[in-house]
VOVOVEX-901314 format. One line per 2 residues: for each residue x, y negated, z negated of C-alpha. Coordinates in pm, whole numbers, always signed. Each point is the difference from the previous one (the first is absolute). Example, Ala and Ser with C-alpha at 12.3 -4.5 7.8 and 13.67 -1.06 7.14 Angstrom:
# residues 2
+1230,+450,-780 ~ +137,-344,+66
//
This chain:
# residues 895
+3614,+11102,+10236 ~ +104,+29,-361
+159,+311,-124 ~ -229,+220,-205
+159,+152,-307 ~ -142,+336,-120
+43,+29,-375 ~ -61,+289,-226
-351,-4,-143 ~ -17,-154,-348
-285,+42,-241 ~ -202,-301,-108
+66,-90,-360 ~ -228,-206,-215
+20,-105,-365 ~ -274,-20,-261
-1,-301,-224 ~ +58,+138,-354
-117,-329,-167 ~ -333,+3,+180
-188,+131,-300 ~ +232,-135,-264
-247,-262,-111 ~ -274,+262,-44
+222,+216,-215 ~ +108,-302,-207
-364,-83,-54 ~ -77,+348,-124
+303,+9,-224 ~ -83,-338,-147
-349,+111,-85 ~ +133,+310,-167
+260,-191,-201 ~ -248,-255,-113
-227,+270,-136 ~ +276,+233,-127
+13,-136,-356 ~ -349,-138,-30
-280,+206,+152 ~ +144,+335,-93
+47,-72,-372 ~ -309,-218,-18
-210,+277,+142 ~ +166,+248,-231
-57,-214,-306 ~ -359,-73,+105
-80,+367,+23 ~ +180,+65,-329
-184,-276,-185 ~ -334,+100,+157
+44,+355,-115 ~ +132,-93,-339
-300,-229,-45 ~ -231,+298,+12
+181,+176,-282 ~ +87,-304,-213
-154,+166,-300 ~ +224,+300,+18
+326,+35,-185 ~ +208,-51,+320
-172,-321,+113 ~ +212,-277,+139
-261,-276,-36 ~ +184,-149,-307
+373,-46,-52 ~ +35,+219,-314
-176,+321,+131 ~ +251,+6,+290
+267,+96,-251 ~ -197,+311,-87
+35,+164,+345 ~ +265,+269,-22
+75,-91,-366 ~ +245,+218,-191
-108,+98,-349 ~ +287,-120,-217
-121,+207,-299 ~ +150,+288,+193
-262,+267,-80 ~ +114,+364,+16
-205,+320,+15 ~ +209,+230,-204
-293,+147,-194 ~ -190,+91,+312
+272,+143,+223 ~ +271,+123,-237
-147,+354,-20 ~ -230,-22,+302
-38,+299,+241 ~ +162,-207,+280
+336,+11,-189 ~ +109,-345,+106
+355,-102,-105 ~ +37,-254,-276
+94,-279,+242 ~ -345,+21,+162
-194,-111,-314 ~ +262,-212,-185
+193,-315,+72 ~ +372,-33,-70
+139,-331,-141 ~ +140,-100,+340
-326,+84,+174 ~ -176,-238,-240
+258,-266,+70 ~ -60,+52,+375
-374,-29,-44 ~ +44,-314,-205
+227,-145,+268 ~ -252,+103,+272
-292,-169,-184 ~ +196,-321,-37
+90,+13,+369 ~ -367,+55,+94
-123,-291,-204 ~ +258,-238,+146
-92,+119,+351 ~ -372,-59,-57
+58,-348,-139 ~ +230,-90,+288
-217,+155,+274 ~ -354,+10,-129
-145,+71,+348 ~ +213,+302,+73
-105,+358,-47 ~ +76,+178,-323
+307,+223,-28 ~ +11,+373,-71
+257,+15,-277 ~ -109,+259,-258
-281,+249,+42 ~ -133,+271,-230
+135,+349,+73 ~ -169,+334,-44
+38,-36,-381 ~ -158,-345,+14
+329,-172,-96 ~ +111,-306,+201
+331,+69,+181 ~ +206,-240,+200
-48,+91,+368 ~ +374,+7,+76
+55,+265,-261 ~ -271,+222,+152
+221,+65,+305 ~ +196,+326,-53
+263,+50,+280 ~ +26,+378,+64
+165,+207,+269 ~ -161,+328,+101
+155,+322,+130 ~ -229,+31,+302
+166,-94,+328 ~ -272,-223,+138
-4,-204,-326 ~ +369,-72,+0
+54,-280,+244 ~ -276,-38,+258
-225,-302,-70 ~ -272,+135,+231
-10,+342,-162 ~ -11,-138,-355
-282,-247,+89 ~ -201,+275,+174
+47,+236,-299 ~ -131,-253,-251
-300,-75,+221 ~ -73,+371,+34
+75,+107,-356 ~ -198,-268,-179
-370,-59,+68 ~ -57,-379,+36
-261,-163,-222 ~ -91,-364,+66
-11,-234,-297 ~ -340,-8,-169
+20,-384,+0 ~ +181,-104,+315
-13,-371,-92 ~ +165,+4,-342
+326,+146,-120 ~ +26,+382,-51
-89,+121,-339 ~ +263,+282,-23
+339,+110,+131 ~ +69,+362,-92
+350,+140,+20 ~ +125,+167,+320
+53,+319,-198 ~ -369,+11,-103
-109,-99,+349 ~ +187,+303,+145
-207,+224,-233 ~ -336,-174,+46
+52,-55,+372 ~ -254,-283,+12
+91,-366,-28 ~ -48,-357,+117
+230,-203,+222 ~ +216,-138,-286
+60,+351,-135 ~ +76,+149,+343
+232,-295,+80 ~ +184,+54,-327
+47,+370,+74 ~ +114,-68,+355
+256,-255,-120 ~ +127,+246,-257
+59,+259,+269 ~ +148,-241,+255
+232,-149,-266 ~ +114,+343,-101
+86,+70,+363 ~ +207,-318,+15
-238,-239,+180 ~ -41,-363,-134
-378,+25,-51 ~ -224,-228,-202
-368,-10,-102 ~ -201,-280,+161
-311,-148,-164 ~ -221,-211,+221
-310,-18,+213 ~ -88,+229,+288
-284,+38,+247 ~ -310,+188,-99
+66,+299,+225 ~ +342,+46,-162
-134,-37,-352 ~ -272,+263,+53
+229,+212,+223 ~ -235,-18,+299
+177,+126,+313 ~ -300,+24,+231
+126,-294,+211 ~ +358,+139,+34
+87,+221,+297 ~ +178,+324,-71
+350,-125,-97 ~ +217,+309,+58
+114,+149,+335 ~ -204,+299,+121
+203,+311,+67 ~ -134,+119,+332
+29,+352,+137 ~ +345,+55,+141
+0,-35,+379 ~ +226,+194,+231
+319,-193,+64 ~ +51,-70,+370
+370,-56,+80 ~ +60,-328,+181
+90,+36,+366 ~ +371,-5,+63
+94,-263,+250 ~ +245,+114,+257
+318,-200,+36 ~ -10,-241,+289
+220,+34,+303 ~ +330,-173,+9
-70,-175,+326 ~ -343,-123,+88
-161,-275,+202 ~ -92,-325,-161
-362,-88,-36 ~ -162,-247,+248
-19,-361,-124 ~ -340,-120,-119
-110,-258,+260 ~ -359,-37,-120
-115,-315,-174 ~ -66,+21,-378
-137,-352,-43 ~ -348,+116,-82
+127,+258,-255 ~ +219,-260,-165
-279,-256,-17 ~ -226,+268,-150
+276,+75,-254 ~ +21,-370,-85
-378,-19,-57 ~ +9,+317,-208
+272,-143,-225 ~ -207,-321,-41
-315,+199,-85 ~ +204,+213,-245
+135,-310,-170 ~ -349,-148,-22
-131,+316,-147 ~ +288,+19,-254
-71,-358,-111 ~ -370,+69,-37
+72,+320,-190 ~ +238,-191,-226
-267,-264,-71 ~ -257,+270,-73
+243,+180,-225 ~ +72,-312,-206
-373,-73,-27 ~ -62,+363,-111
+271,-33,-261 ~ -170,-311,-135
-336,+183,-6 ~ +163,+286,-192
+75,-240,-288 ~ -372,-62,-50
-159,+195,-284 ~ -212,+294,+109
-214,-5,-310 ~ -16,-179,-333
+244,+256,-153 ~ +253,-19,+285
+279,-148,-221 ~ -101,+180,-323
+44,+373,+54 ~ +295,+113,-207
+224,+264,+146 ~ +352,+141,-49
+237,+136,+254 ~ +376,+56,+41
+273,-213,+162 ~ +346,+119,+96
+237,-298,+8 ~ +283,+81,+238
+337,-155,-87 ~ -117,-44,-363
+290,-89,-231 ~ -61,+306,-226
-38,+241,+289 ~ +240,+294,+24
-67,+26,+374 ~ +260,-152,+239
-62,-365,+65 ~ -87,-136,+345
+253,-261,+118 ~ +43,-222,+303
+264,-240,+131 ~ -84,-371,-28
+110,-283,+230 ~ +328,-38,-191
+88,+363,+62 ~ -50,+103,-363
-183,+327,-91 ~ -278,-91,-240
-297,+189,-142 ~ -330,-29,+179
-285,-162,-198 ~ -229,+240,-184
-296,+133,+196 ~ -303,+190,-122
-196,+304,+97 ~ -344,+82,-136
-131,+346,-94 ~ -369,+66,-76
-8,+262,-274 ~ -354,+116,+66
+77,+97,+364 ~ +380,+19,+17
+6,-241,+301 ~ +311,-214,+48
-36,-341,+157 ~ +193,-327,+46
-71,-303,-214 ~ -191,-159,+283
-280,+257,-23 ~ -346,-147,-53
-129,+237,-269 ~ +152,-192,-287
-110,-358,-76 ~ +185,-129,-308
+295,+105,-219 ~ -6,-107,-362
+294,+183,-150 ~ +244,+283,+51
+193,+210,-256 ~ +237,+294,-30
+165,+173,-295 ~ +236,-300,-57
-210,-320,+22 ~ -333,-166,+76
-23,-271,+274 ~ -291,-238,+64
-56,-143,+345 ~ +24,-383,+16
-16,-44,+375 ~ -287,-163,+182
-82,+203,+305 ~ -285,+72,+239
+111,+349,+86 ~ +194,+260,-188
+237,+27,+293 ~ +124,-354,-71
+145,+85,-342 ~ +369,-9,-73
+133,+305,-186 ~ +321,-134,-153
-91,+55,-363 ~ +310,-197,-108
-165,-320,+125 ~ -169,-140,-308
-201,-250,+202 ~ -179,+284,+162
-17,+258,-280 ~ -32,-50,-376
+199,+249,-203 ~ -142,+119,-329
+340,+140,-120 ~ +273,-234,+127
+312,+170,+114 ~ -148,+348,+40
+117,+217,+164 ~ +367,-93,-24
+32,-4,+382 ~ -247,-291,+8
+220,-230,-213 ~ +135,-306,+177
+258,-207,-189 ~ +40,-368,+89
+342,-136,-109 ~ +168,-333,+51
+234,-54,+290 ~ +305,-4,-222
-91,+332,-169 ~ +119,+340,+109
-191,+258,-199 ~ -56,+351,+133
-273,+223,-112 ~ +238,+230,-183
+144,-287,-207 ~ -339,-112,-122
-71,+114,-355 ~ -311,+214,-29
-87,-171,-326 ~ -79,-319,+191
-296,+168,+171 ~ -260,-39,-274
-326,+108,+170 ~ -252,+279,-28
+24,+300,+225 ~ -251,+273,+75
+8,+328,-194 ~ +1,+348,+140
-331,+155,+102 ~ -226,+144,-270
-129,+256,+253 ~ +114,+360,-11
+208,+128,+297 ~ -226,+73,+291
-48,+366,+99 ~ -185,+169,+283
-32,+377,-23 ~ +52,+220,+307
-361,+111,+3 ~ -127,-359,-19
+252,-113,+260 ~ -114,+264,+244
-368,-59,-69 ~ +58,-368,+92
-363,-103,+6 ~ -207,-18,-323
-271,+235,+131 ~ +229,+189,+245
-136,-200,+288 ~ -41,-362,+115
-232,-143,+261 ~ +36,-348,+147
-227,-155,+263 ~ +168,-243,+232
-138,-196,+293 ~ -105,+277,+243
+190,+276,-180 ~ -33,+222,-311
+324,+118,-158 ~ -11,+301,-230
+293,+150,-186 ~ +26,+309,-214
+252,+139,-247 ~ +205,+304,+115
-174,+330,-69 ~ -321,-176,-107
-178,+102,+319 ~ -61,+361,+91
+125,-56,+357 ~ +309,-200,-102
-130,-330,+135 ~ +198,-303,-131
-142,-280,+212 ~ -288,-76,+235
-50,-310,+208 ~ -321,-60,+189
-12,-277,+259 ~ -342,-146,+86
-135,-191,+304 ~ -158,-265,-225
+119,-190,-307 ~ -277,+143,-221
+142,+353,+34 ~ -315,+165,+125
+106,+120,+351 ~ +309,+224,-26
+249,-2,+287 ~ +309,+202,-101
+93,+202,-312 ~ +356,+70,-106
+70,+270,-252 ~ +343,+70,-158
+86,+320,-185 ~ +286,+125,-215
+110,+329,-158 ~ -206,+221,+235
+112,+352,+75 ~ -98,-39,+367
+232,-316,+9 ~ -278,-221,+143
+75,-362,-86 ~ -226,-222,+217
-339,+11,+163 ~ -163,-260,+224
-363,+17,+85 ~ -161,-220,+266
-374,-39,-53 ~ -85,-116,+355
+156,+300,+175 ~ -31,+247,-294
+365,+78,+42 ~ +241,+133,-265
+378,-38,+6 ~ +206,+201,-253
+377,-30,-71 ~ +213,+256,-181
+345,+1,-153 ~ +279,+228,+116
+20,+343,-152 ~ -312,+186,+108
+39,+353,+130 ~ -174,-91,+325
+205,-322,+36 ~ -324,-198,+34
+61,-380,+27 ~ -340,-156,+75
-343,+75,+138 ~ -252,-208,+182
-349,+148,+30 ~ -376,-82,-7
-279,+141,-208 ~ -130,+168,+313
+225,+306,+63 ~ -79,-15,+374
+194,-323,+42 ~ +374,-33,+69
+235,+70,-289 ~ +367,-109,-13
+239,+194,-222 ~ +354,-139,-47
+293,+210,-138 ~ +352,-59,-121
+165,+152,+307 ~ +343,+23,-158
-119,+257,-259 ~ -194,+224,+239
+147,+292,+193 ~ -195,-86,+314
+80,-379,-33 ~ -374,-81,+31
-63,-371,-44 ~ -361,-64,+100
-303,+219,+53 ~ -316,-136,+170
-295,+236,-53 ~ -308,-29,+221
-294,+238,+32 ~ +134,+141,+328
+361,-112,+15 ~ +309,-6,-216
+298,-233,+60 ~ +338,+53,-175
+287,-249,-10 ~ +349,+108,-99
+322,-176,-94 ~ +356,+127,+33
-68,+353,+136 ~ +293,+186,+147
-203,+94,+312 ~ -74,-372,+61
-376,+59,-15 ~ -181,-304,-134
-365,+52,+107 ~ -243,+299,+16
-364,-12,+83 ~ -235,+293,-34
-343,-10,+170 ~ -241,+270,-97
-366,+89,-4 ~ -233,-12,-290
+90,+364,-71 ~ +374,-90,-17
+84,+157,+339 ~ +290,-176,+163
-68,-182,+322 ~ +310,-214,+48
+332,-68,-174 ~ +217,-298,+89
+357,-39,-131 ~ +233,-295,+47
+377,-7,-49 ~ +265,-267,-42
+290,+1,+240 ~ +263,+239,-116
+279,-258,+40 ~ +22,-362,+109
+251,+88,+259 ~ -169,+323,+120
-54,-14,+379 ~ -92,+367,+43
-325,+143,+125 ~ -74,+256,-276
-110,-250,-263 ~ -377,+43,-49
-199,-318,-79 ~ -358,+134,-7
-132,+353,-17 ~ -364,+76,+55
-173,+335,-55 ~ -347,+29,+170
-143,+318,-149 ~ -327,+2,+186
+165,-73,+340 ~ +289,+242,-75
+260,-269,+86 ~ +318,-132,-151
+118,-345,+110 ~ +354,-120,-72
+104,-362,+50 ~ +369,-78,-32
+172,-321,-104 ~ +96,-249,+269
+332,+80,+156 ~ +262,-255,+99
-123,-216,+289 ~ -348,+164,+14
-329,-205,+8 ~ -218,+291,-95
+34,+311,-216 ~ +50,+358,+119
-289,+230,-76 ~ -46,+379,+8
-347,+152,-15 ~ -37,+372,-71
-318,+202,+54 ~ +26,+284,-240
+8,+341,+173 ~ -208,+284,-137
+146,+176,-299 ~ +191,+317,+97
-85,+342,-134 ~ +168,+123,-310
+369,+78,+61 ~ +22,-183,+333
+176,-322,+83 ~ -174,-321,+97
-24,-40,+375 ~ +98,-349,+124
-192,-141,+292 ~ +153,-320,+143
-334,-93,+152 ~ -135,-67,-350
+264,-265,-64 ~ -20,-362,+113
+313,-213,-17 ~ +42,-372,+50
+353,-132,+20 ~ +35,-373,-80
+350,-14,+142 ~ +64,+199,+326
+366,+24,-91 ~ -67,+198,-319
+89,+364,+26 ~ -283,+233,+84
-94,+257,-263 ~ +27,+361,+105
-279,+250,-51 ~ +199,+164,-278
+26,-326,-187 ~ -373,-65,+51
-80,+355,-116 ~ +202,-47,-318
-159,-341,-61 ~ -350,+153,+44
+79,+283,-245 ~ +122,-253,-257
-324,-200,+30 ~ -217,+313,-23
+184,+108,-315 ~ -37,-350,-147
-372,+6,+86 ~ -50,+305,-219
+199,-177,-273 ~ -234,-304,+33
-311,+208,-59 ~ +134,+133,-321
+130,-340,-101 ~ -338,-154,+59
-168,+252,-238 ~ +262,-73,-266
-50,-379,+43 ~ -377,+37,-37
+52,+202,-314 ~ +238,-269,-142
-248,-276,+79 ~ -281,+183,-172
+223,+64,-303 ~ +96,-361,-22
-356,-129,+14 ~ -121,+269,-241
+280,-84,-241 ~ -76,-373,+14
-367,+74,-66 ~ +89,+197,-312
+250,-268,-116 ~ -260,-271,+32
-275,+200,-174 ~ +223,+121,-284
+297,-244,-34 ~ +281,+107,-234
+246,-231,-173 ~ +365,+69,-86
+244,-150,-245 ~ +368,+9,-66
+159,+245,-227 ~ +163,-296,-180
-338,-167,-69 ~ -21,-12,-376
-379,-85,+1 ~ -123,+302,+196
+267,+261,-24 ~ -42,+96,-366
-85,+369,+76 ~ +301,+36,+231
+221,-170,-257 ~ -123,+235,-272
+80,+301,+220 ~ +347,-133,+75
+67,-72,-368 ~ -117,+356,-86
+235,+145,+259 ~ +286,-212,-131
-67,+123,-354 ~ -4,+364,+112
+331,-46,+187 ~ +157,-158,-305
-128,+279,-220 ~ +141,+261,+241
+338,-175,-6 ~ +5,-2,-379
-96,+368,-12 ~ +272,+93,+248
+256,-201,-196 ~ -94,+173,-326
+29,+353,+138 ~ +332,+176,+68
+117,+43,+356 ~ -162,+289,+188
+276,+147,+212 ~ -218,+275,+148
-287,-219,+128 ~ +129,-56,+358
+87,+372,+42 ~ -340,+127,-121
-199,-192,+262 ~ +1,+292,+256
-141,+228,-270 ~ -264,-235,-149
-281,+237,+95 ~ +150,+293,-192
-72,+58,-366 ~ +333,+178,-63
+326,+32,+192 ~ +153,+332,+90
+352,+80,-116 ~ +138,-50,+347
-176,-338,+33 ~ +116,-106,-349
+360,+90,+85 ~ -24,-196,+328
-137,-307,-172 ~ +271,+34,-280
+284,+23,+255 ~ -136,-281,+223
-23,-240,-297 ~ +354,+70,-121
+150,-5,+348 ~ -154,-340,+80
+129,-137,-329 ~ +347,+138,+65
-3,-134,+357 ~ -93,-348,-122
+283,-12,-256 ~ +252,+139,+250
-97,-265,+255 ~ +29,-274,-262
+346,+120,-114 ~ +121,+31,+363
-105,-357,+67 ~ +183,-126,-304
+312,+203,+89 ~ -9,-139,+348
-32,-353,-133 ~ +295,+58,-235
+217,+135,+282 ~ -82,-306,+220
+99,-236,-279 ~ +323,+192,-60
+93,-13,+366 ~ -78,-373,+20
+202,-73,-313 ~ +305,+186,+130
-17,-174,+335 ~ -23,-341,-167
+297,+74,-227 ~ +215,+113,+297
-92,-319,+182 ~ +93,-221,-298
+335,+179,-47 ~ +88,-31,+366
-93,-363,+53 ~ +47,-141,-350
+233,-282,+110 ~ -214,-120,+289
-302,-127,-206 ~ -49,-330,-179
-98,-4,-361 ~ -371,-33,+61
-35,+292,+240 ~ +233,+218,-205
-203,-56,-317 ~ -326,+61,+187
+128,+334,+136 ~ +133,+103,-342
-339,-75,-158 ~ -169,+204,+266
+232,+293,-80 ~ -91,-32,-368
-373,+4,+89 ~ +50,+320,+199
+171,+166,-296 ~ -284,-106,-227
-257,+137,+241 ~ +194,+325,+20
-1,+47,-379 ~ -379,-78,-9
-82,+252,+277 ~ +227,+263,-167
-174,-50,-337 ~ -344,+22,+163
+106,+317,+182 ~ +102,+161,-330
-318,-107,-179 ~ -220,+119,+290
+169,+340,-1 ~ -52,+45,-373
-367,-124,+23 ~ -78,+228,+292
+112,+309,-199 ~ -209,-102,-301
-308,-76,+207 ~ +42,+321,+195
-2,+200,-320 ~ -293,-196,-138
-212,+62,+312 ~ +100,+365,+7
-103,+45,-365 ~ -329,-187,+67
-81,+229,+297 ~ +68,+312,-198
-245,-112,-270 ~ -270,-111,+246
-303,+231,-30 ~ -107,-58,+363
+291,+211,+125 ~ -26,+378,-12
+376,+82,-23 ~ +151,+332,-89
+325,+40,-184 ~ +154,+238,+254
-55,-257,+275 ~ +168,-268,-201
+292,+233,-83 ~ +36,+93,+361
-3,-364,+104 ~ +260,-104,-260
+228,+285,+105 ~ -25,-92,+364
+74,-366,-89 ~ +308,+97,-201
+133,+205,+291
//
């Protein structure tokens, strides 16, 4: 009989042929490549020619070769509007309605560039090179960009915040003629004042702000889908995260550390063949599904290239692109290590920003169809690449095969020098005179400015409402709403926004510190959240419109004396949850009648200590008021399977002045562990007295809790019916009255200081305070005030002279001691130490002379000032002094 070998079970492994659908993918790719450069542009040109045929009689018709040169033509007569706008009420600067010599040269250069481009590419779309501004003067689009940095924090570096601000601050207006080129391009400065503009004007403003913040941004002119051109967001789901009501954090369970020694698990002897075969089939089905999804995706991408309508490739639009790793960018460059181990710069990549919405997307997004040209404050670039999708474009603007430069060599970072192999010329050695080309001038636009009031208002009409797919988003300027609302988001059950589901409301600057409200329509439930700082430490509330339903009230337990964390209010019960109480109580439940008469109170406690194995640690305490019982349940003791309980039946109350009589028959005890010590009657009696005293405390506490609950709900009712807003004392827009009061107080203080400085010193003022209610002092009082003033002055001078005398004596003693030390050990020092000690002795002598001189001067000054004060007191009319009193005082002083 052959020997049977038992081997460890091994899973069945199968492989899926990766080349199984290779032919299918090749076929799809081949079809796409064959139509990449034919169908797309043929269809585009067919639509273009069909549309232009309808307007062949107009001035922008493309039916003949010559009229094509008129599209986007620059008037080389360079008309200016000085007479109309020189003294106009708008007060435009001179650069807005005049053209400098270099501006004219740029326009001449741009017109020549446009003609050459039209003759070379007659089928391509016209370029946006120079458009009339608000003064109807054609300005080169690159000079309309005015890079500006703002002082507001969110407009300094954040791309998202800058894009959102422009979308909110400016009201988007679609082009009147979406097919042809725009007819105007007002300056960003004027746009900030008008706060209404088209896509080209908003893109120019956004690029100016992004460039001022240091981002390599450029304006893009091209073709977009209809919903982007008209700013229709009905098909877009709500794009921002929804801030839900904060939920209570549940700490994760702590896993106990495993034992050091434990038994190994039993080996798995069951067969897994069926499970493995099912896994193999599942992988095959997943691969089949992935392939089918890939085929459908490629087919859908091909269908997306088909025109939706006859104007699909004609709708002009402008947006913003940020070119990462751009040569002129001040931001750090992104690098990578190539196969040779060298660190090289990554190729430039792009990021799109839609100025009308502030949305940021990758270049592969489907909302943009074509890109004609891009420009910044340095140069103008025309796209020469043939592409089916915008995501296929290459964004290295130094590649002249992909991008045509209007101003060669601008900016300087874009210059690429090609030298022979035997030449060794660095950029510093190249003479600047060799670079004979035209560069762009500085912007003709005034420096951009946004006032604090306009910045805070944010929205043109103090509010903005956007309808998304299944949601309506409303935003409001701060302090524009009476209740302090700044945002409201309503989620609907349908895409048409007719059946509301949930409403989110966000508040700021409220005195009651409410910041968020969530309302659920199906359940008619409200959830409110508050900031820290309320007097009642209220954190959040959950309630219904019907006051008879359950209400949850959350508190900041750390700022409350009773450490209350949660309060659950029902019509006939009240549940309180605590955190971090010193008595370890974490749960209280009050059950009462409709007339608020207590029926039952349940309290629960944490274990006093993790290592506590005693029997006096109460876990649950129940007061049954109608049954006159008190039930105590203790924590589990070591080795016990059940808990020890003690049940008291309350004895009748004793008469006044008598002690409570304990009856052991009214006490029921259950010991979980027979080995636990038995409580004596004295211990049970003391325990019963403690519970009876605590029961009286509970009754009073229940009344106080009911009063607090009613106060909280009444206060919230008043706060909702009459909301009040607050503002900072440093708010310059709303604190004008307070600032005026503070300035008035400051002026009064300064006036008082000047008045005090101009008046002579009043020596008697501190001594007349006790007699401020008397009109005239008596001779005795006058003599007392006179003597007190002179004695205090004398005491002050004596103290000062004593301190100076003490300092002089200390210096004299230190000098003598140092001289004795030098005389005794003169031969035991080197030159350096001896000179240092001699210099120290000289400094001591100098300090002695200074202190001695100051002592002499202070003594002389004290005598003069004493006589001056004495003479001033004798002349003071507020003192009623008699000559005999003064003579008597002088004689006593002389003795």
